[in-house]
PDB file of N, CA, C and O in Angstrom:
ATOM      1  N   UNK A   1      17.095   0.576  -6.310  1.00  0.00           N
ATOM      2  CA  UNK A   1      16.767   0.152  -4.975  1.00  0.00           C
ATOM      3  C   UNK A   1      17.038   1.292  -3.991  1.00  0.00           C
ATOM      4  O   UNK A   1      16.264   1.525  -3.063  1.00  0.00           O
ATOM      5  N   UNK A   2      18.135   1.987  -4.209  1.00  0.00           N
ATOM      6  CA  UNK A   2      18.469   3.101  -3.328  1.00  0.00           C
ATOM      7  C   UNK A   2      17.437   4.207  -3.438  1.00  0.00           C
ATOM      8  O   UNK A   2      17.048   4.801  -2.432  1.00  0.00           O
ATOM      9  N   UNK A   3      16.994   4.484  -4.651  1.00  0.00           N
ATOM     10  CA  UNK A   3      15.984   5.514  -4.867  1.00  0.00           C
ATOM     11  C   UNK A   3      14.666   5.130  -4.184  1.00  0.00           C
ATOM     12  O   UNK A   3      14.005   5.984  -3.593  1.00  0.00           O
ATOM     13  N   UNK A   4      14.288   3.870  -4.262  1.00  0.00           N
ATOM     14  CA  UNK A   4      13.080   3.395  -3.610  1.00  0.00           C
ATOM     15  C   UNK A   4      13.193   3.546  -2.097  1.00  0.00           C
ATOM     16  O   UNK A   4      12.247   3.994  -1.450  1.00  0.00           O
ATOM     17  N   UNK A   5      14.326   3.181  -1.532  1.00  0.00           N
ATOM     18  CA  UNK A   5      14.536   3.320  -0.094  1.00  0.00           C
ATOM     19  C   UNK A   5      14.490   4.762   0.364  1.00  0.00           C
ATOM     20  O   UNK A   5      13.905   5.064   1.404  1.00  0.00           O
ATOM     21  N   UNK A   6      15.102   5.658  -0.402  1.00  0.00           N
ATOM     22  CA  UNK A   6      15.077   7.082  -0.057  1.00  0.00           C
ATOM     23  C   UNK A   6      13.646   7.617  -0.136  1.00  0.00           C
ATOM     24  O   UNK A   6      13.242   8.429   0.697  1.00  0.00           O
ATOM     25  N   UNK A   7      12.889   7.172  -1.117  1.00  0.00           N
ATOM     26  CA  UNK A   7      11.494   7.592  -1.243  1.00  0.00           C
ATOM     27  C   UNK A   7      10.653   7.147  -0.059  1.00  0.00           C
ATOM     28  O   UNK A   7       9.853   7.927   0.458  1.00  0.00           O
ATOM     29  N   UNK A   8      10.823   5.905   0.376  1.00  0.00           N
ATOM     30  CA  UNK A   8      10.107   5.417   1.554  1.00  0.00           C
ATOM     31  C   UNK A   8      10.484   6.216   2.796  1.00  0.00           C
ATOM     32  O   UNK A   8       9.620   6.588   3.590  1.00  0.00           O
ATOM     33  N   UNK A   9      11.767   6.475   2.959  1.00  0.00           N
ATOM     34  CA  UNK A   9      12.228   7.231   4.117  1.00  0.00           C
ATOM     35  C   UNK A   9      11.648   8.640   4.115  1.00  0.00           C
ATOM     36  O   UNK A   9      11.226   9.141   5.157  1.00  0.00           O
ATOM     37  N   UNK A  10      11.625   9.281   2.949  1.00  0.00           N
ATOM     38  CA  UNK A  10      11.055  10.625   2.834  1.00  0.00           C
ATOM     39  C   UNK A  10       9.571  10.635   3.201  1.00  0.00           C
ATOM     40  O   UNK A  10       9.109  11.514   3.929  1.00  0.00           O
ATOM     41  N   UNK A  11       8.832   9.652   2.690  1.00  0.00           N
ATOM     42  CA  UNK A  11       7.404   9.594   2.992  1.00  0.00           C
ATOM     43  C   UNK A  11       7.152   9.287   4.467  1.00  0.00           C
ATOM     44  O   UNK A  11       6.227   9.838   5.065  1.00  0.00           O
ATOM     45  N   UNK A  12       7.955   8.424   5.049  1.00  0.00           N
ATOM     46  CA  UNK A  12       7.770   8.075   6.461  1.00  0.00           C
ATOM     47  C   UNK A  12       8.069   9.262   7.361  1.00  0.00           C
ATOM     48  O   UNK A  12       7.340   9.508   8.322  1.00  0.00           O
ATOM     49  N   UNK A  13       9.123   9.995   7.066  1.00  0.00           N
ATOM     50  CA  UNK A  13       9.469  11.154   7.885  1.00  0.00           C
ATOM     51  C   UNK A  13       8.554  12.338   7.608  1.00  0.00           C
ATOM     52  O   UNK A  13       8.366  13.188   8.478  1.00  0.00           O
ATOM     53  N   UNK A  14       7.983  12.405   6.409  1.00  0.00           N
ATOM     54  CA  UNK A  14       7.136  13.527   6.032  1.00  0.00           C
ATOM     55  C   UNK A  14       5.738  13.476   6.616  1.00  0.00           C
ATOM     56  O   UNK A  14       5.097  14.517   6.761  1.00  0.00           O
ATOM     57  N   UNK A  15       5.248  12.287   6.955  1.00  0.00           N
ATOM     58  CA  UNK A  15       3.903  12.183   7.523  1.00  0.00           C
ATOM     59  C   UNK A  15       3.991  11.470   8.873  1.00  0.00           C
ATOM     60  O   UNK A  15       4.351  10.295   8.939  1.00  0.00           O
ATOM     61  N   UNK A  16       3.664  12.180   9.934  1.00  0.00           N
ATOM     62  CA  UNK A  16       3.734  11.572  11.278  1.00  0.00           C
ATOM     63  C   UNK A  16       2.783  10.388  11.418  1.00  0.00           C
ATOM     64  O   UNK A  16       1.794  10.289  10.691  1.00  0.00           O
ATOM     65  N   UNK A  17       3.082   9.501  12.343  1.00  0.00           N
ATOM     66  CA  UNK A  17       2.312   8.276  12.544  1.00  0.00           C
ATOM     67  C   UNK A  17       0.863   8.573  12.913  1.00  0.00           C
ATOM     68  O   UNK A  17      -0.034   7.860  12.465  1.00  0.00           O
ATOM     69  N   UNK A  18       0.611   9.597  13.708  1.00  0.00           N
ATOM     70  CA  UNK A  18      -0.760   9.853  14.137  1.00  0.00           C
ATOM     71  C   UNK A  18      -1.654  10.375  13.014  1.00  0.00           C
ATOM     72  O   UNK A  18      -2.878  10.328  13.140  1.00  0.00           O
ATOM     73  N   UNK A  19      -1.083  10.863  11.934  1.00  0.00           N
ATOM     74  CA  UNK A  19      -1.873  11.332  10.801  1.00  0.00           C
ATOM     75  C   UNK A  19      -2.250  10.208   9.842  1.00  0.00           C
ATOM     76  O   UNK A  19      -3.182  10.360   9.052  1.00  0.00           O
ATOM     77  N   UNK A  20      -1.539   9.081   9.900  1.00  0.00           N
ATOM     78  CA  UNK A  20      -1.827   7.965   9.002  1.00  0.00           C
ATOM     79  C   UNK A  20      -2.962   7.120   9.568  1.00  0.00           C
ATOM     80  O   UNK A  20      -2.929   6.746  10.741  1.00  0.00           O
ATOM     81  N   UNK A  21      -3.967   6.816   8.747  1.00  0.00           N
ATOM     82  CA  UNK A  21      -5.058   5.977   9.250  1.00  0.00           C
ATOM     83  C   UNK A  21      -4.589   4.532   9.416  1.00  0.00           C
ATOM     84  O   UNK A  21      -3.740   4.066   8.657  1.00  0.00           O
ATOM     85  N   UNK A  22      -5.136   3.825  10.402  1.00  0.00           N
ATOM     86  CA  UNK A  22      -4.744   2.413  10.564  1.00  0.00           C
ATOM     87  C   UNK A  22      -5.299   1.560   9.429  1.00  0.00           C
ATOM     88  O   UNK A  22      -6.315   1.900   8.823  1.00  0.00           O
ATOM     89  N   UNK A  23      -4.630   0.461   9.151  1.00  0.00           N
ATOM     90  CA  UNK A  23      -5.069  -0.442   8.092  1.00  0.00           C
ATOM     91  C   UNK A  23      -6.304  -1.205   8.549  1.00  0.00           C
ATOM     92  O   UNK A  23      -6.357  -1.684   9.682  1.00  0.00           O
ATOM     93  N   UNK A  24      -7.297  -1.319   7.672  1.00  0.00           N
ATOM     94  CA  UNK A  24      -8.463  -2.120   8.001  1.00  0.00           C
ATOM     95  C   UNK A  24      -8.288  -3.531   7.420  1.00  0.00           C
ATOM     96  O   UNK A  24      -7.239  -3.854   6.863  1.00  0.00           O
ATOM     97  N   UNK A  25      -9.320  -4.361   7.555  1.00  0.00           N
ATOM     98  CA  UNK A  25      -9.224  -5.754   7.113  1.00  0.00           C
ATOM     99  C   UNK A  25      -9.002  -5.857   5.613  1.00  0.00           C
ATOM    100  O   UNK A  25      -8.261  -6.724   5.150  1.00  0.00           O
ATOM    101  N   UNK A  26      -9.640  -4.978   4.851  1.00  0.00           N
ATOM    102  CA  UNK A  26      -9.489  -5.011   3.395  1.00  0.00           C
ATOM    103  C   UNK A  26      -8.048  -4.719   2.991  1.00  0.00           C
ATOM    104  O   UNK A  26      -7.489  -5.399   2.130  1.00  0.00           O
ATOM    105  N   UNK A  27      -7.445  -3.700   3.619  1.00  0.00           N
ATOM    106  CA  UNK A  27      -6.060  -3.356   3.307  1.00  0.00           C
ATOM    107  C   UNK A  27      -5.113  -4.489   3.682  1.00  0.00           C
ATOM    108  O   UNK A  27      -4.172  -4.790   2.948  1.00  0.00           O
ATOM    109  N   UNK A  28      -5.364  -5.105   4.816  1.00  0.00           N
ATOM    110  CA  UNK A  28      -4.516  -6.237   5.235  1.00  0.00           C
ATOM    111  C   UNK A  28      -4.652  -7.422   4.271  1.00  0.00           C
ATOM    112  O   UNK A  28      -3.661  -8.072   3.939  1.00  0.00           O
ATOM    113  N   UNK A  29      -5.878  -7.699   3.826  1.00  0.00           N
ATOM    114  CA  UNK A  29      -6.089  -8.812   2.888  1.00  0.00           C
ATOM    115  C   UNK A  29      -5.401  -8.541   1.554  1.00  0.00           C
ATOM    116  O   UNK A  29      -4.795  -9.440   0.972  1.00  0.00           O
ATOM    117  N   UNK A  30      -5.493  -7.308   1.072  1.00  0.00           N
ATOM    118  CA  UNK A  30      -4.835  -6.949  -0.187  1.00  0.00           C
ATOM    119  C   UNK A  30      -3.331  -7.073  -0.045  1.00  0.00           C
ATOM    120  O   UNK A  30      -2.669  -7.618  -0.928  1.00  0.00           O
ATOM    121  N   UNK A  31      -2.781  -6.577   1.054  1.00  0.00           N
ATOM    122  CA  UNK A  31      -1.331  -6.659   1.265  1.00  0.00           C
ATOM    123  C   UNK A  31      -0.874  -8.109   1.382  1.00  0.00           C
ATOM    124  O   UNK A  31       0.180  -8.472   0.859  1.00  0.00           O
ATOM    125  N   UNK A  32      -1.657  -8.934   2.064  1.00  0.00           N
ATOM    126  CA  UNK A  32      -1.310 -10.352   2.192  1.00  0.00           C
ATOM    127  C   UNK A  32      -1.298 -11.038   0.827  1.00  0.00           C
ATOM    128  O   UNK A  32      -0.387 -11.810   0.528  1.00  0.00           O
ATOM    129  N   UNK A  33      -2.306 -10.759  -0.002  1.00  0.00           N
ATOM    130  CA  UNK A  33      -2.385 -11.345  -1.343  1.00  0.00           C
ATOM    131  C   UNK A  33      -1.210 -10.901  -2.202  1.00  0.00           C
ATOM    132  O   UNK A  33      -0.629 -11.702  -2.935  1.00  0.00           O
ATOM    133  N   UNK A  34      -0.863  -9.626  -2.107  1.00  0.00           N
ATOM    134  CA  UNK A  34       0.235  -9.095  -2.920  1.00  0.00           C
ATOM    135  C   UNK A  34       1.576  -9.678  -2.486  1.00  0.00           C
ATOM    136  O   UNK A  34       2.402 -10.032  -3.327  1.00  0.00           O
ATOM    137  N   UNK A  35       1.791  -9.778  -1.184  1.00  0.00           N
ATOM    138  CA  UNK A  35       3.050 -10.334  -0.684  1.00  0.00           C
ATOM    139  C   UNK A  35       3.171 -11.806  -1.063  1.00  0.00           C
ATOM    140  O   UNK A  35       4.256 -12.275  -1.408  1.00  0.00           O
ATOM    141  N   UNK A  36       2.049 -12.540  -0.997  1.00  0.00           N
ATOM    142  CA  UNK A  36       2.092 -13.961  -1.378  1.00  0.00           C
ATOM    143  C   UNK A  36       2.470 -14.135  -2.843  1.00  0.00           C
ATOM    144  O   UNK A  36       3.298 -14.983  -3.176  1.00  0.00           O
ATOM    145  N   UNK A  37       1.873 -13.340  -3.713  1.00  0.00           N
ATOM    146  CA  UNK A  37       2.195 -13.451  -5.142  1.00  0.00           C
ATOM    147  C   UNK A  37       3.653 -13.078  -5.395  1.00  0.00           C
ATOM    148  O   UNK A  37       4.346 -13.754  -6.155  1.00  0.00           O
ATOM    149  N   UNK A  38       4.118 -12.004  -4.761  1.00  0.00           N
ATOM    150  CA  UNK A  38       5.509 -11.569  -4.952  1.00  0.00           C
ATOM    151  C   UNK A  38       6.490 -12.604  -4.400  1.00  0.00           C
ATOM    152  O   UNK A  38       7.567 -12.801  -4.963  1.00  0.00           O
ATOM    153  N   UNK A  39       6.122 -13.263  -3.306  1.00  0.00           N
ATOM    154  CA  UNK A  39       6.990 -14.288  -2.721  1.00  0.00           C
ATOM    155  C   UNK A  39       7.206 -15.439  -3.707  1.00  0.00           C
ATOM    156  O   UNK A  39       8.331 -15.913  -3.869  1.00  0.00           O
ATOM    157  N   UNK A  40       6.140 -15.886  -4.362  1.00  0.00           N
ATOM    158  CA  UNK A  40       6.277 -16.994  -5.311  1.00  0.00           C
ATOM    159  C   UNK A  40       7.137 -16.599  -6.511  1.00  0.00           C
ATOM    160  O   UNK A  40       7.928 -17.407  -6.998  1.00  0.00           O
ATOM    161  N   UNK A  41       6.990 -15.385  -6.980  1.00  0.00           N
ATOM    162  CA  UNK A  41       7.828 -14.909  -8.083  1.00  0.00           C
ATOM    163  C   UNK A  41       9.294 -14.861  -7.639  1.00  0.00           C
ATOM    164  O   UNK A  41      10.185 -15.289  -8.371  1.00  0.00           O
ATOM    165  N   UNK A  42       9.532 -14.339  -6.441  1.00  0.00           N
ATOM    166  CA  UNK A  42      10.900 -14.244  -5.938  1.00  0.00           C
ATOM    167  C   UNK A  42      11.517 -15.620  -5.724  1.00  0.00           C
ATOM    168  O   UNK A  42      12.678 -15.832  -6.074  1.00  0.00           O
ATOM    169  N   UNK A  43      10.772 -16.547  -5.163  1.00  0.00           N
ATOM    170  CA  UNK A  43      11.320 -17.885  -4.921  1.00  0.00           C
ATOM    171  C   UNK A  43      11.609 -18.622  -6.227  1.00  0.00           C
ATOM    172  O   UNK A  43      12.630 -19.300  -6.344  1.00  0.00           O
ATOM    173  N   UNK A  44      10.725 -18.496  -7.198  1.00  0.00           N
ATOM    174  CA  UNK A  44      10.976 -19.136  -8.500  1.00  0.00           C
ATOM    175  C   UNK A  44      12.230 -18.554  -9.138  1.00  0.00           C
ATOM    176  O   UNK A  44      13.049 -19.288  -9.692  1.00  0.00           O
ATOM    177  N   UNK A  45      12.380 -17.241  -9.059  1.00  0.00           N
ATOM    178  CA  UNK A  45      13.566 -16.600  -9.621  1.00  0.00           C
ATOM    179  C   UNK A  45      14.839 -16.999  -8.906  1.00  0.00           C
ATOM    180  O   UNK A  45      15.864 -17.240  -9.544  1.00  0.00           O
ATOM    181  N   UNK A  46      14.784 -17.070  -7.581  1.00  0.00           N
ATOM    182  CA  UNK A  46      15.982 -17.431  -6.834  1.00  0.00           C
ATOM    183  C   UNK A  46      16.355 -18.896  -7.019  1.00  0.00           C
ATOM    184  O   UNK A  46      17.537 -19.237  -6.990  1.00  0.00           O
ATOM    185  N   UNK A  47      15.373 -19.763  -7.207  1.00  0.00           N
ATOM    186  CA  UNK A  47      15.686 -21.161  -7.522  1.00  0.00           C
ATOM    187  C   UNK A  47      16.375 -21.240  -8.881  1.00  0.00           C
ATOM    188  O   UNK A  47      17.340 -21.984  -9.057  1.00  0.00           O
ATOM    189  N   UNK A  48      15.870 -20.469  -9.832  1.00  0.00           N
ATOM    190  CA  UNK A  48      16.500 -20.428 -11.152  1.00  0.00           C
ATOM    191  C   UNK A  48      17.933 -19.908 -11.042  1.00  0.00           C
ATOM    192  O   UNK A  48      18.858 -20.487 -11.611  1.00  0.00           O
ATOM    193  N   UNK A  49      18.104 -18.810 -10.306  1.00  0.00           N
ATOM    194  CA  UNK A  49      19.433 -18.196 -10.184  1.00  0.00           C
ATOM    195  C   UNK A  49      20.390 -19.069  -9.377  1.00  0.00           C
ATOM    196  O   UNK A  49      21.565 -19.186  -9.722  1.00  0.00           O
ATOM    197  N   UNK A  50      19.892 -19.677  -8.310  1.00  0.00           N
ATOM    198  CA  UNK A  50      20.778 -20.423  -7.421  1.00  0.00           C
ATOM    199  C   UNK A  50      20.998 -21.868  -7.783  1.00  0.00           C
ATOM    200  O   UNK A  50      22.038 -22.435  -7.446  1.00  0.00           O
ATOM    201  N   UNK A  51      20.039 -22.487  -8.467  1.00  0.00           N
ATOM    202  CA  UNK A  51      20.145 -23.918  -8.746  1.00  0.00           C
ATOM    203  C   UNK A  51      20.397 -24.260 -10.211  1.00  0.00           C
ATOM    204  O   UNK A  51      21.011 -25.285 -10.509  1.00  0.00           O
ATOM    205  N   UNK A  52      19.935 -23.423 -11.118  1.00  0.00           N
ATOM    206  CA  UNK A  52      20.060 -23.743 -12.541  1.00  0.00           C
ATOM    207  C   UNK A  52      21.187 -22.954 -13.200  1.00  0.00           C
ATOM    208  O   UNK A  52      22.012 -23.524 -13.915  1.00  0.00           O
ATOM    209  N   UNK A  53      21.222 -21.654 -12.961  1.00  0.00           N
ATOM    210  CA  UNK A  53      22.175 -20.798 -13.670  1.00  0.00           C
ATOM    211  C   UNK A  53      23.650 -21.066 -13.365  1.00  0.00           C
ATOM    212  O   UNK A  53      24.477 -20.848 -14.252  1.00  0.00           O
ATOM    213  N   UNK A  54      24.031 -21.521 -12.179  1.00  0.00           N
ATOM    214  CA  UNK A  54      25.462 -21.771 -11.961  1.00  0.00           C
ATOM    215  C   UNK A  54      26.061 -22.832 -12.880  1.00  0.00           C
ATOM    216  O   UNK A  54      27.280 -22.889 -13.039  1.00  0.00           O
ATOM    217  N   UNK A  55      25.228 -23.669 -13.483  1.00  0.00           N
ATOM    218  CA  UNK A  55      25.749 -24.707 -14.365  1.00  0.00           C
ATOM    219  C   UNK A  55      26.014 -24.219 -15.782  1.00  0.00           C
ATOM    220  O   UNK A  55      26.779 -24.841 -16.520  1.00  0.00           O
ATOM    221  N   UNK A  56      25.378 -23.088 -16.176  1.00  0.00           N
ATOM    222  CA  UNK A  56      25.598 -22.629 -17.545  1.00  0.00           C
ATOM    223  C   UNK A  56      25.948 -21.147 -17.643  1.00  0.00           C
ATOM    224  O   UNK A  56      26.142 -20.641 -18.748  1.00  0.00           O
ATOM    225  N   UNK A  57      26.033 -20.444 -16.528  1.00  0.00           N
ATOM    226  CA  UNK A  57      26.383 -19.023 -16.526  1.00  0.00           C
ATOM    227  C   UNK A  57      27.327 -18.754 -15.359  1.00  0.00           C
ATOM    228  O   UNK A  57      27.547 -19.606 -14.498  1.00  0.00           O
ATOM    229  N   UNK A  58      27.877 -17.542 -15.361  1.00  0.00           N
ATOM    230  CA  UNK A  58      28.748 -17.191 -14.237  1.00  0.00           C
ATOM    231  C   UNK A  58      28.818 -15.683 -14.100  1.00  0.00           C
ATOM    232  O   UNK A  58      28.377 -14.940 -14.977  1.00  0.00           O
ATOM    233  N   UNK A  59      29.371 -15.250 -13.003  1.00  0.00           N
ATOM    234  CA  UNK A  59      29.683 -13.844 -12.778  1.00  0.00           C
ATOM    235  C   UNK A  59      28.491 -12.915 -12.786  1.00  0.00           C
ATOM    236  O   UNK A  59      27.495 -13.126 -12.094  1.00  0.00           O
ATOM    237  N   UNK A  60      28.628 -11.882 -13.592  1.00  0.00           N
ATOM    238  CA  UNK A  60      27.640 -10.809 -13.611  1.00  0.00           C
ATOM    239  C   UNK A  60      26.298 -11.257 -14.172  1.00  0.00           C
ATOM    240  O   UNK A  60      25.275 -10.641 -13.876  1.00  0.00           O
ATOM    241  N   UNK A  61      26.280 -12.290 -14.956  1.00  0.00           N
ATOM    242  CA  UNK A  61      25.005 -12.796 -15.483  1.00  0.00           C
ATOM    243  C   UNK A  61      24.115 -13.279 -14.350  1.00  0.00           C
ATOM    244  O   UNK A  61      22.919 -12.990 -14.324  1.00  0.00           O
ATOM    245  N   UNK A  62      24.694 -14.005 -13.425  1.00  0.00           N
ATOM    246  CA  UNK A  62      23.929 -14.491 -12.270  1.00  0.00           C
ATOM    247  C   UNK A  62      23.527 -13.328 -11.374  1.00  0.00           C
ATOM    248  O   UNK A  62      22.397 -13.288 -10.886  1.00  0.00           O
ATOM    249  N   UNK A  63      24.426 -12.390 -11.154  1.00  0.00           N
ATOM    250  CA  UNK A  63      24.115 -11.229 -10.324  1.00  0.00           C
ATOM    251  C   UNK A  63      22.988 -10.405 -10.930  1.00  0.00           C
ATOM    252  O   UNK A  63      22.058 -10.015 -10.224  1.00  0.00           O
ATOM    253  N   UNK A  64      23.060 -10.141 -12.214  1.00  0.00           N
ATOM    254  CA  UNK A  64      22.011  -9.375 -12.881  1.00  0.00           C
ATOM    255  C   UNK A  64      20.680 -10.116 -12.873  1.00  0.00           C
ATOM    256  O   UNK A  64      19.628  -9.492 -12.731  1.00  0.00           O
ATOM    257  N   UNK A  65      20.709 -11.423 -13.023  1.00  0.00           N
ATOM    258  CA  UNK A  65      19.476 -12.202 -12.981  1.00  0.00           C
ATOM    259  C   UNK A  65      18.852 -12.158 -11.584  1.00  0.00           C
ATOM    260  O   UNK A  65      17.630 -12.086 -11.453  1.00  0.00           O
ATOM    261  N   UNK A  66      19.679 -12.200 -10.550  1.00  0.00           N
ATOM    262  CA  UNK A  66      19.162 -12.116  -9.185  1.00  0.00           C
ATOM    263  C   UNK A  66      18.525 -10.760  -8.916  1.00  0.00           C
ATOM    264  O   UNK A  66      17.461 -10.681  -8.303  1.00  0.00           O
ATOM    265  N   UNK A  67      19.170  -9.702  -9.371  1.00  0.00           N
ATOM    266  CA  UNK A  67      18.601  -8.356  -9.202  1.00  0.00           C
ATOM    267  C   UNK A  67      17.306  -8.235  -9.991  1.00  0.00           C
ATOM    268  O   UNK A  67      16.344  -7.639  -9.507  1.00  0.00           O
ATOM    269  N   UNK A  68      17.268  -8.788 -11.194  1.00  0.00           N
ATOM    270  CA  UNK A  68      16.045  -8.759 -11.987  1.00  0.00           C
ATOM    271  C   UNK A  68      14.910  -9.485 -11.277  1.00  0.00           C
ATOM    272  O   UNK A  68      13.767  -9.030 -11.319  1.00  0.00           O
ATOM    273  N   UNK A  69      15.204 -10.601 -10.630  1.00  0.00           N
ATOM    274  CA  UNK A  69      14.161 -11.354  -9.922  1.00  0.00           C
ATOM    275  C   UNK A  69      13.607 -10.549  -8.751  1.00  0.00           C
ATOM    276  O   UNK A  69      12.404 -10.585  -8.491  1.00  0.00           O
ATOM    277  N   UNK A  70      14.452  -9.837  -8.055  1.00  0.00           N
ATOM    278  CA  UNK A  70      14.002  -8.991  -6.947  1.00  0.00           C
ATOM    279  C   UNK A  70      13.112  -7.874  -7.473  1.00  0.00           C
ATOM    280  O   UNK A  70      12.061  -7.593  -6.896  1.00  0.00           O
ATOM    281  N   UNK A  71      13.527  -7.236  -8.565  1.00  0.00           N
ATOM    282  CA  UNK A  71      12.725  -6.155  -9.154  1.00  0.00           C
ATOM    283  C   UNK A  71      11.401  -6.706  -9.678  1.00  0.00           C
ATOM    284  O   UNK A  71      10.361  -6.068  -9.512  1.00  0.00           O
ATOM    285  N   UNK A  72      11.425  -7.872 -10.302  1.00  0.00           N
ATOM    286  CA  UNK A  72      10.194  -8.480 -10.817  1.00  0.00           C
ATOM    287  C   UNK A  72       9.224  -8.785  -9.676  1.00  0.00           C
ATOM    288  O   UNK A  72       8.016  -8.595  -9.823  1.00  0.00           O
ATOM    289  N   UNK A  73       9.741  -9.256  -8.542  1.00  0.00           N
ATOM    290  CA  UNK A  73       8.882  -9.531  -7.385  1.00  0.00           C
ATOM    291  C   UNK A  73       8.248  -8.244  -6.857  1.00  0.00           C
ATOM    292  O   UNK A  73       7.077  -8.251  -6.476  1.00  0.00           O
ATOM    293  N   UNK A  74       8.991  -7.151  -6.829  1.00  0.00           N
ATOM    294  CA  UNK A  74       8.431  -5.868  -6.389  1.00  0.00           C
ATOM    295  C   UNK A  74       7.370  -5.368  -7.365  1.00  0.00           C
ATOM    296  O   UNK A  74       6.344  -4.831  -6.949  1.00  0.00           O
ATOM    297  N   UNK A  75       7.615  -5.544  -8.652  1.00  0.00           N
ATOM    298  CA  UNK A  75       6.625  -5.133  -9.651  1.00  0.00           C
ATOM    299  C   UNK A  75       5.344  -5.942  -9.487  1.00  0.00           C
ATOM    300  O   UNK A  75       4.248  -5.386  -9.567  1.00  0.00           O
ATOM    301  N   UNK A  76       5.468  -7.229  -9.263  1.00  0.00           N
ATOM    302  CA  UNK A  76       4.288  -8.070  -9.039  1.00  0.00           C
ATOM    303  C   UNK A  76       3.560  -7.624  -7.785  1.00  0.00           C
ATOM    304  O   UNK A  76       2.333  -7.525  -7.780  1.00  0.00           O
ATOM    305  N   UNK A  77       4.304  -7.354  -6.722  1.00  0.00           N
ATOM    306  CA  UNK A  77       3.693  -6.908  -5.453  1.00  0.00           C
ATOM    307  C   UNK A  77       2.841  -5.666  -5.664  1.00  0.00           C
ATOM    308  O   UNK A  77       1.667  -5.644  -5.292  1.00  0.00           O
ATOM    309  N   UNK A  78       3.425  -4.634  -6.258  1.00  0.00           N
ATOM    310  CA  UNK A  78       2.695  -3.385  -6.434  1.00  0.00           C
ATOM    311  C   UNK A  78       1.599  -3.512  -7.488  1.00  0.00           C
ATOM    312  O   UNK A  78       0.577  -2.834  -7.390  1.00  0.00           O
ATOM    313  N   UNK A  79       1.788  -4.355  -8.482  1.00  0.00           N
ATOM    314  CA  UNK A  79       0.748  -4.564  -9.491  1.00  0.00           C
ATOM    315  C   UNK A  79      -0.477  -5.232  -8.879  1.00  0.00           C
ATOM    316  O   UNK A  79      -1.608  -4.861  -9.193  1.00  0.00           O
ATOM    317  N   UNK A  80      -0.263  -6.202  -8.018  1.00  0.00           N
ATOM    318  CA  UNK A  80      -1.391  -6.864  -7.359  1.00  0.00           C
ATOM    319  C   UNK A  80      -2.118  -5.892  -6.439  1.00  0.00           C
ATOM    320  O   UNK A  80      -3.347  -5.909  -6.376  1.00  0.00           O
ATOM    321  N   UNK A  81      -1.379  -5.042  -5.722  1.00  0.00           N
ATOM    322  CA  UNK A  81      -2.014  -4.048  -4.857  1.00  0.00           C
ATOM    323  C   UNK A  81      -2.873  -3.103  -5.689  1.00  0.00           C
ATOM    324  O   UNK A  81      -4.034  -2.869  -5.353  1.00  0.00           O
ATOM    325  N   UNK A  82      -2.326  -2.563  -6.759  1.00  0.00           N
ATOM    326  CA  UNK A  82      -3.072  -1.619  -7.603  1.00  0.00           C
ATOM    327  C   UNK A  82      -4.280  -2.302  -8.234  1.00  0.00           C
ATOM    328  O   UNK A  82      -5.371  -1.732  -8.243  1.00  0.00           O
ATOM    329  N   UNK A  83      -4.107  -3.502  -8.756  1.00  0.00           N
ATOM    330  CA  UNK A  83      -5.214  -4.216  -9.388  1.00  0.00           C
ATOM    331  C   UNK A  83      -6.313  -4.525  -8.372  1.00  0.00           C
ATOM    332  O   UNK A  83      -7.496  -4.438  -8.700  1.00  0.00           O
ATOM    333  N   UNK A  84      -5.941  -4.880  -7.161  1.00  0.00           N
ATOM    334  CA  UNK A  84      -6.935  -5.189  -6.137  1.00  0.00           C
ATOM    335  C   UNK A  84      -7.748  -3.961  -5.761  1.00  0.00           C
ATOM    336  O   UNK A  84      -8.969  -4.044  -5.631  1.00  0.00           O
ATOM    337  N   UNK A  85      -7.095  -2.839  -5.587  1.00  0.00           N
ATOM    338  CA  UNK A  85      -7.825  -1.617  -5.266  1.00  0.00           C
ATOM    339  C   UNK A  85      -8.705  -1.171  -6.432  1.00  0.00           C
ATOM    340  O   UNK A  85      -9.813  -0.677  -6.226  1.00  0.00           O
ATOM    341  N   UNK A  86      -8.212  -1.347  -7.648  1.00  0.00           N
ATOM    342  CA  UNK A  86      -9.011  -0.935  -8.809  1.00  0.00           C
ATOM    343  C   UNK A  86     -10.234  -1.832  -8.977  1.00  0.00           C
ATOM    344  O   UNK A  86     -11.309  -1.354  -9.337  1.00  0.00           O
ATOM    345  N   UNK A  87     -10.075  -3.128  -8.717  1.00  0.00           N
ATOM    346  CA  UNK A  87     -11.216  -4.045  -8.813  1.00  0.00           C
ATOM    347  C   UNK A  87     -12.273  -3.682  -7.777  1.00  0.00           C
ATOM    348  O   UNK A  87     -13.468  -3.730  -8.069  1.00  0.00           O
ATOM    349  N   UNK A  88     -11.848  -3.322  -6.578  1.00  0.00           N
ATOM    350  CA  UNK A  88     -12.801  -2.951  -5.537  1.00  0.00           C
ATOM    351  C   UNK A  88     -13.453  -1.603  -5.830  1.00  0.00           C
ATOM    352  O   UNK A  88     -14.612  -1.390  -5.476  1.00  0.00           O
ATOM    353  N   UNK A  89     -12.732  -0.703  -6.463  1.00  0.00           N
ATOM    354  CA  UNK A  89     -13.301   0.600  -6.780  1.00  0.00           C
ATOM    355  C   UNK A  89     -14.348   0.490  -7.882  1.00  0.00           C
ATOM    356  O   UNK A  89     -15.303   1.267  -7.905  1.00  0.00           O
ATOM    357  N   UNK A  90     -14.182  -0.461  -8.792  1.00  0.00           N
ATOM    358  CA  UNK A  90     -15.124  -0.595  -9.889  1.00  0.00           C
ATOM    359  C   UNK A  90     -16.376  -1.367  -9.489  1.00  0.00           C
ATOM    360  O   UNK A  90     -17.394  -1.285 -10.176  1.00  0.00           O
ATOM    361  N   UNK A  91     -16.314  -2.127  -8.367  1.00  0.00           N
ATOM    362  CA  UNK A  91     -17.510  -2.883  -7.972  1.00  0.00           C
ATOM    363  C   UNK A  91     -18.405  -2.099  -7.068  1.00  0.00           C
ATOM    364  O   UNK A  91     -19.450  -2.597  -6.650  1.00  0.00           O
TER     365      UNK A  91
END
């Protein structure tokens, strides 16, 4: 997570705002779709971690499962973005 944050910070500071093109409707729709899919993955994982796992697990198992759910949601987010752009490029 720290490495991802440092990477975002480096990219943001490395390219000034006026050089970045504004997002068009297609980019906004893709981002909305990706965030929606990642949200459902994250909520399902957090319900599992917060409501089910405390009855049969404890300690670091719950912590690791929560971190895994966050990482899985990010993977889904970026996978949907990449798949959406690739589908549009092939059509």
